[in-house]
C-alpha positions as a Markdown table, in Angstrom:
| # | Residue | x | y | z |
|---|---|---|---|---|
| 1 | Met | 146.0 | 124.6 | 108.5 |
| 2 | Val | 146.3 | 121.4 | 109.9 |
| 3 | Asp | 148.8 | 118.9 | 107.8 |
| 4 | Thr | 146.4 | 116.4 | 108.3 |
| 5 | Phe | 144.9 | 117.5 | 104.3 |
| 6 | Thr | 146.8 | 118.7 | 101.7 |
| 7 | Leu | 145.4 | 121.4 | 99.5 |
| 8 | Asn | 145.2 | 119.2 | 96.4 |
| 9 | Gln | 142.5 | 117.4 | 98.8 |
| 10 | Leu | 140.7 | 120.2 | 100.1 |
| 11 | Val | 140.5 | 121.0 | 96.1 |
| 12 | Arg | 139.3 | 117.8 | 94.8 |
| 13 | Tyr | 136.6 | 118.4 | 98.1 |
| 14 | Thr | 135.7 | 121.4 | 96.5 |
| 15 | Tyr | 135.1 | 120.2 | 93.2 |
| 16 | Arg | 133.6 | 117.0 | 94.7 |
| 17 | Glu | 136.4 | 114.6 | 93.0 |
| 18 | Cys | 136.9 | 113.0 | 96.8 |
| 19 | Ser | 136.0 | 109.3 | 97.4 |
| 20 | Ser | 133.1 | 108.9 | 100.1 |
| 21 | Ala | 135.4 | 108.3 | 102.7 |
| 22 | Glu | 137.7 | 111.0 | 101.9 |
| 23 | Asn | 134.6 | 113.2 | 101.5 |
| 24 | Glu | 133.3 | 112.2 | 104.9 |
| 25 | Met | 136.7 | 112.5 | 106.7 |
| 26 | Ile | 137.5 | 116.0 | 105.4 |
| 27 | Gln | 133.8 | 117.1 | 106.3 |
| 28 | Glu | 134.4 | 115.7 | 110.1 |
| 29 | Met | 137.8 | 117.5 | 110.3 |
| 30 | Ala | 136.3 | 120.7 | 109.2 |
| 31 | Gln | 133.7 | 120.7 | 111.5 |
| 32 | Glu | 136.7 | 120.8 | 114.3 |
| 33 | Asp | 139.0 | 122.9 | 112.5 |
| 34 | Leu | 138.3 | 126.6 | 112.0 |
| 35 | Asp | 141.5 | 126.8 | 109.2 |
| 36 | Ile | 139.9 | 123.9 | 107.1 |
| 37 | Gln | 136.9 | 125.6 | 107.1 |
| 38 | Asp | 138.2 | 129.1 | 106.2 |
| 39 | Glu | 140.6 | 127.1 | 103.3 |
| 40 | Ile | 137.3 | 125.3 | 101.8 |
| 41 | Lys | 135.4 | 128.7 | 101.9 |
| 42 | Glu | 138.3 | 130.4 | 100.0 |
| 43 | Leu | 138.4 | 127.7 | 97.6 |
| 44 | Lys | 134.5 | 127.5 | 97.1 |
| 45 | Thr | 134.7 | 131.6 | 96.6 |
| 46 | Ala | 137.8 | 130.8 | 93.8 |
| 47 | Met | 135.9 | 128.3 | 92.4 |
| 48 | Arg | 132.6 | 130.4 | 91.4 |
| 49 | Asn | 134.9 | 133.2 | 90.6 |
| 50 | Leu | 137.0 | 131.7 | 88.0 |
| 51 | Pro | 135.5 | 132.3 | 84.4 |
| 52 | Lys | 133.8 | 129.8 | 82.8 |
| 53 | Ala | 136.3 | 128.7 | 79.7 |
| 54 | Leu | 134.9 | 128.3 | 76.3 |
| 55 | Phe | 136.6 | 126.5 | 73.5 |
| 56 | Ser | 135.9 | 127.2 | 70.0 |
| 57 | Ala | 138.3 | 126.0 | 67.7 |
| 58 | Lys | 138.9 | 126.5 | 64.1 |
| 59 | Ala | 136.9 | 124.1 | 61.6 |
| 60 | Arg | 140.3 | 123.6 | 60.0 |
| 61 | Thr | 142.2 | 122.5 | 63.1 |
| 62 | Leu | 139.7 | 120.2 | 64.6 |
| 63 | Gln | 139.7 | 118.4 | 60.6 |
| 64 | Asn | 143.8 | 118.1 | 61.3 |
| 65 | Ile | 143.4 | 116.4 | 64.8 |
| 66 | Leu | 140.9 | 114.4 | 63.0 |
| 67 | Asp | 143.2 | 113.2 | 60.5 |
| 68 | Tyr | 145.8 | 113.1 | 62.4 |
| 69 | Ser | 144.1 | 110.6 | 64.8 |
| 70 | Lys | 143.4 | 108.5 | 61.5 |
| 71 | Lys | 146.9 | 107.7 | 60.9 |
């Protein structure tokens, strides 16, 4: 992959967290660089395959947090 973009920037691009200018620049570079295209494809595949995290805290735990935040 070209050193123009860091993996962090490509991850942010994959999760649509880039600025418009950065997004546009990555898209332009990906059109010209197969390594960047491949990296983006891999990141998108990984994102789809990640399990959706479910969080269900016990009521007592939530109450402890609320009580603490009042202090």
